[in-house]
DRENTORKOL-3810 file (N, C-alpha, C; in nm, 4 decimals):
REM DRENTORKOL-3810
@n.u->-17.8882; n.v->4.9326; n.w->5.1551; ca.u->-17.9202; ca.v->4.9125; ca.w->4.9779; c.u->-18.0979; c.v->4.9373; c.w->4.9824
@n.u->-18.1661; n.v->4.9411; n.w->4.8712; ca.u->-18.2040; ca.v->5.0006; ca.w->4.8243; c.u->-18.2956; c.v->4.8188; c.w->4.7434
@n.u->-18.4017; n.v->4.8083; n.w->4.8385; ca.u->-18.4887; ca.v->4.7009; ca.w->4.8311; c.u->-18.5219; c.v->4.7113; c.w->4.6556
@n.u->-18.5147; n.v->4.7932; n.w->4.5949; ca.u->-18.5061; ca.v->4.7802; ca.w->4.4603; c.u->-18.3875; c.v->4.7153; c.w->4.3621
@n.u->-18.2773; n.v->4.7766; n.w->4.4850; ca.u->-18.1235; ca.v->4.7358; ca.w->4.3590; c.u->-18.1894; c.v->4.5594; c.w->4.3222
@n.u->-18.0730; n.v->4.6026; n.w->4.2215; ca.u->-18.1051; ca.v->4.4650; ca.w->4.1390; c.u->-17.9374; c.v->4.4480; c.w->4.1174
@n.u->-17.9245; n.v->4.2937; n.w->4.1061; ca.u->-17.7884; ca.v->4.2359; ca.w->4.1170; c.u->-17.6917; c.v->4.2980; c.w->4.0001
@n.u->-17.7281; n.v->4.3366; n.w->3.9064; ca.u->-17.6795; ca.v->4.4095; ca.w->3.7406; c.u->-17.6514; c.v->4.4981; c.w->3.8238
@n.u->-17.7024; n.v->4.5987; n.w->3.8791; ca.u->-17.6894; ca.v->4.7520; ca.w->3.9462; c.u->-17.5760; c.v->4.7518; c.w->4.0693
@n.u->-17.4933; n.v->4.6064; n.w->4.0851; ca.u->-17.3808; ca.v->4.6058; ca.w->4.1652; c.u->-17.2581; c.v->4.5626; c.w->4.1385
@n.u->-17.1431; n.v->4.6325; n.w->4.1858; ca.u->-17.0050; ca.v->4.5963; ca.w->4.0927; c.u->-17.0028; c.v->4.4566; c.w->4.2128
@n.u->-16.9162; n.v->4.3798; n.w->4.1371; ca.u->-16.8438; ca.v->4.2840; ca.w->4.2845; c.u->-16.9286; c.v->4.2115; c.w->4.3898
@n.u->-16.9658; n.v->4.1681; n.w->4.3422; ca.u->-17.0493; ca.v->4.0924; ca.w->4.5064; c.u->-16.9450; c.v->3.9554; c.w->4.5562
@n.u->-16.8568; n.v->4.0129; n.w->4.6828; ca.u->-16.7826; ca.v->3.9418; ca.w->4.7379; c.u->-16.8769; c.v->3.8493; c.w->4.8704
@n.u->-16.9256; n.v->3.7320; n.w->4.8712; ca.u->-16.9819; ca.v->3.6398; ca.w->4.9673; c.u->-16.8924; c.v->3.5214; c.w->5.0298
@n.u->-16.9070; n.v->3.5494; n.w->5.1312; ca.u->-16.8157; ca.v->3.4226; ca.w->5.2285; c.u->-16.9595; c.v->3.3419; c.w->5.3302
@n.u->-16.9377; n.v->3.2617; n.w->5.3044; ca.u->-17.0163; ca.v->3.1542; ca.w->5.4069; c.u->-16.9374; c.v->3.1298; c.w->5.5096
@n.u->-16.9712; n.v->3.1706; n.w->5.6092; ca.u->-16.8623; ca.v->3.1728; ca.w->5.7602; c.u->-16.9278; c.v->3.1389; c.w->5.8748
@n.u->-16.8590; n.v->3.0638; n.w->5.9693; ca.u->-16.8884; ca.v->3.0926; ca.w->6.1059; c.u->-16.8227; c.v->3.1814; c.w->6.1709
@n.u->-16.8598; n.v->3.2815; n.w->6.2987; ca.u->-16.8198; ca.v->3.3228; ca.w->6.3911; c.u->-16.6173; c.v->3.3004; c.w->6.4124
@n.u->-16.6434; n.v->3.1744; n.w->6.4783; ca.u->-16.5366; ca.v->3.1360; ca.w->6.5810; c.u->-16.4200; c.v->3.0551; c.w->6.5407
@n.u->-16.4827; n.v->3.0353; n.w->6.3369; ca.u->-16.3865; ca.v->3.0079; ca.w->6.2689; c.u->-16.2441; c.v->3.0447; c.w->6.2359
@n.u->-16.1450; n.v->2.9706; n.w->6.2774; ca.u->-15.9809; ca.v->3.0859; ca.w->6.2215; c.u->-15.9595; c.v->3.0689; c.w->6.0883
@n.u->-16.0045; n.v->3.0015; n.w->6.0348; ca.u->-15.9970; ca.v->2.9678; ca.w->5.8520; c.u->-16.0864; c.v->3.0864; c.w->5.8212
@n.u->-16.1757; n.v->3.1297; n.w->5.8426; ca.u->-16.2756; ca.v->3.1890; ca.w->5.8405; c.u->-16.2181; c.v->3.3383; c.w->5.8208
@n.u->-16.1691; n.v->3.3679; n.w->5.9705; ca.u->-16.0843; ca.v->3.5146; ca.w->6.0077; c.u->-16.0089; c.v->3.5331; c.w->5.8949
@n.u->-15.9079; n.v->3.4152; n.w->5.8520; ca.u->-15.8087; ca.v->3.4609; ca.w->5.7688; c.u->-15.8406; c.v->3.5212; c.w->5.6206
@n.u->-15.9449; n.v->3.4496; n.w->5.5789; ca.u->-15.9710; ca.v->3.4364; ca.w->5.4654; c.u->-16.0137; c.v->3.6050; c.w->5.4135
@n.u->-16.1231; n.v->3.6393; n.w->5.5607; ca.u->-16.1567; ca.v->3.7842; ca.w->5.5576; c.u->-16.0840; c.v->3.8764; c.w->5.5702
@n.u->-15.9847; n.v->3.8307; n.w->5.6643; ca.u->-15.8704; ca.v->3.9228; ca.w->5.6701; c.u->-15.7817; c.v->3.9788; c.w->5.5389
@n.u->-15.7911; n.v->3.8597; n.w->5.4460; ca.u->-15.7788; ca.v->3.8467; ca.w->5.3009; c.u->-15.7944; c.v->3.9609; c.w->5.2254
@n.u->-15.9487; n.v->3.9211; n.w->5.2422; ca.u->-16.0149; ca.v->4.0066; ca.w->5.1500; c.u->-16.0523; c.v->4.1197; c.w->5.2150
@n.u->-16.0935; n.v->4.1460; n.w->5.2998; ca.u->-16.1246; ca.v->4.2807; ca.w->5.3226; c.u->-15.9916; c.v->4.3708; c.w->5.3862
@n.u->-15.9149; n.v->4.3168; n.w->5.4220; ca.u->-15.7865; ca.v->4.3588; ca.w->5.4290; c.u->-15.6879; c.v->4.4670; c.w->5.3710
@n.u->-15.6326; n.v->4.3256; n.w->5.3299; ca.u->-15.5080; ca.v->4.3517; ca.w->5.1797; c.u->-15.5786; c.v->4.3678; c.w->5.1094
@n.u->-15.6896; n.v->4.3251; n.w->5.0086; ca.u->-15.7691; ca.v->4.3614; ca.w->4.9116; c.u->-15.8826; c.v->4.4880; c.w->4.9217
@n.u->-15.8713; n.v->4.5179; n.w->5.0567; ca.u->-16.0155; ca.v->4.6369; ca.w->5.0580; c.u->-16.1603; c.v->4.6175; c.w->4.9994
@n.u->-16.1869; n.v->4.4939; n.w->5.0366; ca.u->-16.3091; ca.v->4.4167; ca.w->4.9599; c.u->-16.4343; c.v->4.4417; c.w->5.0459
@n.u->-16.5953; n.v->4.4935; n.w->5.0461; ca.u->-16.6389; ca.v->4.5191; ca.w->5.0931; c.u->-16.6837; c.v->4.3707; c.w->5.0816
@n.u->-16.7276; n.v->4.2967; n.w->5.1957; ca.u->-16.7648; ca.v->4.1669; ca.w->5.1834; c.u->-16.9135; c.v->4.0793; c.w->5.2652
@n.u->-16.9751; n.v->4.0060; n.w->5.1643; ca.u->-17.1583; ca.v->4.0364; ca.w->5.2646; c.u->-17.0670; c.v->3.9016; c.w->5.3242
@n.u->-17.1011; n.v->3.9284; n.w->5.4867; ca.u->-17.0528; ca.v->3.7416; ca.w->5.5553; c.u->-17.1862; c.v->3.6834; c.w->5.5623
@n.u->-17.2233; n.v->3.5497; n.w->5.5304; ca.u->-17.3000; ca.v->3.5015; ca.w->5.6015; c.u->-17.2827; c.v->3.3873; c.w->5.6691
@n.u->-17.3268; n.v->3.4131; n.w->5.7792; ca.u->-17.3093; ca.v->3.3157; ca.w->5.8751; c.u->-17.4225; c.v->3.1975; c.w->5.8554
@n.u->-17.3477; n.v->3.0422; n.w->5.8774; ca.u->-17.4277; ca.v->2.9357; ca.w->5.8375; c.u->-17.4916; c.v->2.9118; c.w->5.9474
@n.u->-17.4624; n.v->2.9483; n.w->6.0747; ca.u->-17.5629; ca.v->2.9414; ca.w->6.1861; c.u->-17.6513; c.v->3.0072; c.w->6.2346
@n.u->-17.6456; n.v->3.0910; n.w->6.1667; ca.u->-17.7461; ca.v->3.2761; ca.w->6.1709; c.u->-17.8851; c.v->3.2084; c.w->6.1161
@n.u->-17.9757; n.v->3.2978; n.w->6.1336; ca.u->-18.0949; ca.v->3.2995; ca.w->6.0574; c.u->-18.1451; c.v->3.1709; c.w->5.9504
@n.u->-18.1857; n.v->3.1436; n.w->5.9480; ca.u->-18.2285; ca.v->3.0493; ca.w->5.8140; c.u->-18.1347; c.v->2.9592; c.w->5.7697
@n.u->-18.0753; n.v->2.9262; n.w->5.8707; ca.u->-17.9509; ca.v->2.8333; ca.w->5.8678; c.u->-17.9342; c.v->2.6948; c.w->5.7179
@n.u->-18.0582; n.v->2.5987; n.w->5.7752; ca.u->-18.0565; ca.v->2.4909; ca.w->5.6965; c.u->-18.0642; c.v->2.6055; c.w->5.5387
@n.u->-18.1486; n.v->2.6628; n.w->5.5225; ca.u->-18.1958; ca.v->2.7521; ca.w->5.3913; c.u->-17.9995; c.v->2.7832; c.w->5.3688
@n.u->-17.9605; n.v->2.8174; n.w->5.4195; ca.u->-17.8038; ca.v->2.8998; ca.w->5.4069; c.u->-17.6825; c.v->2.7830; c.w->5.3689
@n.u->-17.7373; n.v->2.6520; n.w->5.4339; ca.u->-17.5856; ca.v->2.5915; ca.w->5.4272; c.u->-17.6258; c.v->2.4704; c.w->5.2911
@n.u->-17.7872; n.v->2.4912; n.w->5.2351; ca.u->-17.8368; ca.v->2.3742; ca.w->5.1433; c.u->-17.7893; c.v->2.4597; c.w->4.9994
@n.u->-17.7805; n.v->2.6251; n.w->5.0401; ca.u->-17.7425; ca.v->2.7119; ca.w->4.8869; c.u->-17.5686; c.v->2.7177; c.w->4.8673
@n.u->-17.4930; n.v->2.7255; n.w->4.9976; ca.u->-17.4065; ca.v->2.6994; ca.w->5.0388; c.u->-17.3666; c.v->2.5631; c.w->4.9054
@n.u->-17.4223; n.v->2.4547; n.w->4.9691; ca.u->-17.3075; ca.v->2.3452; ca.w->4.9652; c.u->-17.3658; c.v->2.3183; c.w->4.7681
@n.u->-17.4724; n.v->2.3654; n.w->4.7336; ca.u->-17.5657; ca.v->2.3291; ca.w->4.5898; c.u->-17.4328; c.v->2.4426; c.w->4.5555
@n.u->-17.3875; n.v->2.5485; n.w->4.5957; ca.u->-17.3472; ca.v->2.6688; ca.w->4.4999; c.u->-17.1762; c.v->2.6359; c.w->4.4913
@n.u->-17.1282; n.v->2.5191; n.w->4.5942; ca.u->-16.9886; ca.v->2.4957; ca.w->4.6095; c.u->-16.9418; c.v->2.3910; c.w->4.5681
@n.u->-17.0560; n.v->2.2930; n.w->4.4540; ca.u->-16.9725; ca.v->2.1851; ca.w->4.4685; c.u->-17.0050; c.v->2.0788; c.w->4.5636
@n.u->-17.0549; n.v->2.0736; n.w->4.6929; ca.u->-17.0861; ca.v->2.0099; ca.w->4.7852; c.u->-17.0150; c.v->2.0281; c.w->4.9101
@n.u->-16.9307; n.v->2.0863; n.w->4.8988; ca.u->-16.8842; ca.v->2.1763; ca.w->4.9980; c.u->-16.9366; c.v->2.2053; c.w->5.1401
@n.u->-16.9136; n.v->2.0929; n.w->5.2421; ca.u->-16.9742; ca.v->2.1297; ca.w->5.3847; c.u->-16.8700; c.v->2.2067; c.w->5.5087
@n.u->-16.7769; n.v->2.2355; n.w->5.4316; ca.u->-16.6543; ca.v->2.3280; ca.w->5.5315; c.u->-16.6929; c.v->2.5028; c.w->5.4688
@n.u->-16.6406; n.v->2.5397; n.w->5.6275; ca.u->-16.6524; ca.v->2.6961; ca.w->5.5767; c.u->-16.4775; c.v->2.7544; c.w->5.6403
@n.u->-16.4620; n.v->2.8596; n.w->5.5181; ca.u->-16.5218; ca.v->2.9634; ca.w->5.4604; c.u->-16.5245; c.v->2.9277; c.w->5.3471
@n.u->-16.6516; n.v->2.9549; n.w->5.2332; ca.u->-16.6286; ca.v->2.9041; ca.w->5.1263; c.u->-16.6757; c.v->3.0777; c.w->5.0296
@n.u->-16.6334; n.v->3.0999; n.w->4.9642; ca.u->-16.5872; ca.v->3.2529; ca.w->4.9245; c.u->-16.6561; c.v->3.2109; c.w->4.7588
@n.u->-16.7108; n.v->3.3590; n.w->4.7251; ca.u->-16.8307; ca.v->3.3561; ca.w->4.6075; c.u->-16.7691; c.v->3.5237; c.w->4.5354
@n.u->-16.7054; n.v->3.4937; n.w->4.4527; ca.u->-16.7170; ca.v->3.6337; ca.w->4.3321; c.u->-16.8774; c.v->3.6103; c.w->4.2743
@n.u->-16.8964; n.v->3.7464; n.w->4.2823; ca.u->-17.0769; ca.v->3.7118; ca.w->4.2190; c.u->-17.1074; c.v->3.5433; c.w->4.2866
@n.u->-17.1633; n.v->3.4995; n.w->4.2037; ca.u->-17.1935; ca.v->3.3826; ca.w->4.2399; c.u->-17.1009; c.v->3.2510; c.w->4.1575
@n.u->-16.9675; n.v->3.2987; n.w->4.1323; ca.u->-16.8391; ca.v->3.2149; ca.w->4.0759; c.u->-16.8048; c.v->3.1537; c.w->4.2469
@n.u->-16.7794; n.v->3.0675; n.w->4.2196; ca.u->-16.7294; ca.v->2.9894; ca.w->4.3597; c.u->-16.5420; c.v->2.9908; c.w->4.3492
@n.u->-16.4588; n.v->3.0449; n.w->4.4390; ca.u->-16.3325; ca.v->3.0611; ca.w->4.4749; c.u->-16.2948; c.v->2.9557; c.w->4.5456
@n.u->-16.3816; n.v->2.8634; n.w->4.6223; ca.u->-16.3287; ca.v->2.7651; ca.w->4.7529; c.u->-16.3548; c.v->2.8302; c.w->4.8739
@n.u->-16.2442; n.v->2.7539; n.w->4.9225; ca.u->-16.2431; ca.v->2.7955; ca.w->5.1086; c.u->-16.0855; c.v->2.8714; c.w->5.1107
@n.u->-16.0556; n.v->2.8736; n.w->5.2298; ca.u->-15.9628; ca.v->2.9305; ca.w->5.2593; c.u->-15.8003; c.v->2.8899; c.w->5.1784
@n.u->-15.8125; n.v->2.8000; n.w->5.1918; ca.u->-15.6734; ca.v->2.7228; ca.w->5.1243; c.u->-15.7013; c.v->2.7639; c.w->4.9464
@n.u->-15.7770; n.v->2.7300; n.w->4.9187; ca.u->-15.7672; ca.v->2.7946; ca.w->4.7505; c.u->-15.8140; c.v->2.9219; c.w->4.7884
@n.u->-15.8362; n.v->3.0002; n.w->4.8295; ca.u->-15.8039; ca.v->3.1996; ca.w->4.8151; c.u->-15.6770; c.v->3.2053; c.w->4.8687
@n.u->-15.6634; n.v->3.1518; n.w->4.9146; ca.u->-15.5143; ca.v->3.1875; ca.w->5.0161; c.u->-15.3799; c.v->3.1543; c.w->4.8545
@n.u->-15.4182; n.v->3.0344; n.w->4.8008; ca.u->-15.3104; ca.v->2.9582; ca.w->4.6862; c.u->-15.3246; c.v->3.0975; c.w->4.5294
@n.u->-15.4969; n.v->3.1084; n.w->4.5053; ca.u->-15.4732; ca.v->3.2104; ca.w->4.4409; c.u->-15.4224; c.v->3.3200; c.w->4.4853
@n.u->-15.4067; n.v->3.3720; n.w->4.5806; ca.u->-15.3394; ca.v->3.5064; ca.w->4.6133; c.u->-15.2174; c.v->3.5032; c.w->4.5806
@n.u->-15.1538; n.v->3.3585; n.w->4.6682; ca.u->-14.9701; ca.v->3.3780; ca.w->4.6468; c.u->-14.9340; c.v->3.3556; c.w->4.5274
@n.u->-15.0411; n.v->3.2851; n.w->4.3696; ca.u->-15.0079; ca.v->3.3174; ca.w->4.3282; c.u->-15.0520; c.v->3.4154; c.w->4.2042
@n.u->-15.0751; n.v->3.5225; n.w->4.2712; ca.u->-15.0812; ca.v->3.6238; ca.w->4.1777; c.u->-15.2259; c.v->3.6356; c.w->4.0912
@n.u->-15.2551; n.v->3.5311; n.w->4.1064; ca.u->-15.4662; ca.v->3.5001; ca.w->4.0977; c.u->-15.5509; c.v->3.5726; c.w->4.1276
@n.u->-15.5366; n.v->3.6060; n.w->4.2433; ca.u->-15.6903; ca.v->3.6907; ca.w->4.3221; c.u->-15.6750; c.v->3.8242; c.w->4.2872
@n.u->-15.5546; n.v->3.8547; n.w->4.2254; ca.u->-15.5384; ca.v->4.0110; ca.w->4.1930; c.u->-15.6385; c.v->4.0066; c.w->4.1034
@n.u->-15.5997; n.v->3.9383; n.w->3.9571; ca.u->-15.6324; ca.v->3.9297; ca.w->3.8745; c.u->-15.8495; c.v->3.9361; c.w->3.9172
@n.u->-15.8335; n.v->3.8339; n.w->3.9822; ca.u->-16.0117; ca.v->3.7719; ca.w->4.0030; c.u->-16.0220; c.v->3.9266; c.w->4.0835
@n.u->-15.9934; n.v->3.9747; n.w->4.1370; ca.u->-16.0562; ca.v->4.0943; ca.w->4.2147; c.u->-16.0677; c.v->4.2285; c.w->4.1185
@n.u->-15.9684; n.v->4.2696; n.w->4.0358; ca.u->-16.0152; ca.v->4.3840; ca.w->3.9462; c.u->-16.0946; c.v->4.3069; c.w->3.8297
@n.u->-16.1283; n.v->4.2123; n.w->3.7738; ca.u->-16.2501; ca.v->4.1962; ca.w->3.7151; c.u->-16.3805; c.v->4.2246; c.w->3.7797
@n.u->-16.3799; n.v->4.1402; n.w->3.8901; ca.u->-16.4971; ca.v->4.1557; ca.w->3.9902; c.u->-16.5441; c.v->4.2914; c.w->3.9611
@n.u->-16.4457; n.v->4.4052; n.w->4.0217; ca.u->-16.4621; ca.v->4.5340; ca.w->4.1169; c.u->-16.4951; c.v->4.6371; c.w->3.9260
@n.u->-16.5252; n.v->4.5393; n.w->3.8352; ca.u->-16.5228; ca.v->4.6131; ca.w->3.6707; c.u->-16.6375; c.v->4.6033; c.w->3.6113
@n.u->-16.6850; n.v->4.4446; n.w->3.6656; ca.u->-16.8374; ca.v->4.4220; ca.w->3.5898; c.u->-16.9014; c.v->4.4444; c.w->3.6877
@n.u->-17.0024; n.v->4.4522; n.w->3.6333; ca.u->-17.1674; ca.v->4.4289; ca.w->3.7029; c.u->-17.2001; c.v->4.2415; c.w->3.7868
@n.u->-17.2184; n.v->4.2504; n.w->3.8606; ca.u->-17.2474; ca.v->4.1247; ca.w->3.8946; c.u->-17.3783; c.v->4.0337; c.w->3.8266
@n.u->-17.3352; n.v->3.9363; n.w->3.8286; ca.u->-17.4250; ca.v->3.8608; ca.w->3.7441; c.u->-17.4179; c.v->3.6910; c.w->3.7995
@n.u->-17.5489; n.v->3.7018; n.w->3.8487; ca.u->-17.5645; ca.v->3.5770; ca.w->3.9493; c.u->-17.6363; c.v->3.4638; c.w->3.9014
@n.u->-17.5940; n.v->3.3528; n.w->3.9677; ca.u->-17.6395; ca.v->3.2004; ca.w->3.8476; c.u->-17.8041; c.v->3.1907; c.w->3.8911
@n.u->-17.8771; n.v->3.1370; n.w->3.8128; ca.u->-18.0023; ca.v->3.1141; ca.w->3.8645; c.u->-18.0041; c.v->3.0400; c.w->3.9784
@n.u->-18.1272; n.v->3.0703; n.w->4.0697; ca.u->-18.1080; ca.v->3.0356; ca.w->4.2296; c.u->-18.0101; c.v->3.0680; c.w->4.3250
@n.u->-17.9383; n.v->3.1312; n.w->4.2966; ca.u->-17.8680; ca.v->3.1727; ca.w->4.3736; c.u->-17.8956; c.v->3.2584; c.w->4.4863
@n.u->-17.8890; n.v->3.2428; n.w->4.6013; ca.u->-17.9132; ca.v->3.2891; ca.w->4.7623; c.u->-17.7820; c.v->3.4173; c.w->4.7732
@n.u->-17.8372; n.v->3.5265; n.w->4.7660; ca.u->-17.7360; ca.v->3.6105; ca.w->4.8273; c.u->-17.8623; c.v->3.7101; c.w->4.9214
@n.u->-17.8079; n.v->3.7002; n.w->5.0310; ca.u->-17.8828; ca.v->3.8001; ca.w->5.1311; c.u->-17.9576; c.v->3.9290; c.w->5.0983
@n.u->-17.8827; n.v->4.0071; n.w->5.0444; ca.u->-17.9207; ca.v->4.1657; ca.w->4.9860; c.u->-18.0490; c.v->4.1074; c.w->4.8637
@n.u->-18.0589; n.v->4.0013; n.w->4.8361; ca.u->-18.2118; ca.v->3.9899; ca.w->4.7438; c.u->-18.3288; c.v->3.9004; c.w->4.7776
END
C-alpha cells in the first residue's frame, strides 16, 4: 500500500487486535477471512509498539482489555462472542456489505497500522 494512500481511498478497513496463540482470535479470523473473504489487518498486541497498540485498543473499544477486538473502519464490533452473535443473527453480513461499499472513515486519533 502506498504511503500516500489515505483512509478515504480505502474500502472497508477491517482491523483485528489479537494474539497469535489466542483461540478466540483464531475463531474470529476464520469467520472474517474464511466465511466472509475479508482482508483483515491483524494487529498483534504483543508485537512492536505494544504499549501504544494496547492503549489505542482500550481507548476505542470502550476500555476492553481482552482480545480479539474487531473494528470495521474505526467502528468497534466487539470481541469474538460479539462478532459470532452478529453472524448468527444475520447482522454481520449487513455490516460486511456496508463496509465494502463505503469508503473508510476513521475516528480522530484512530490508530491503524497502515497510516
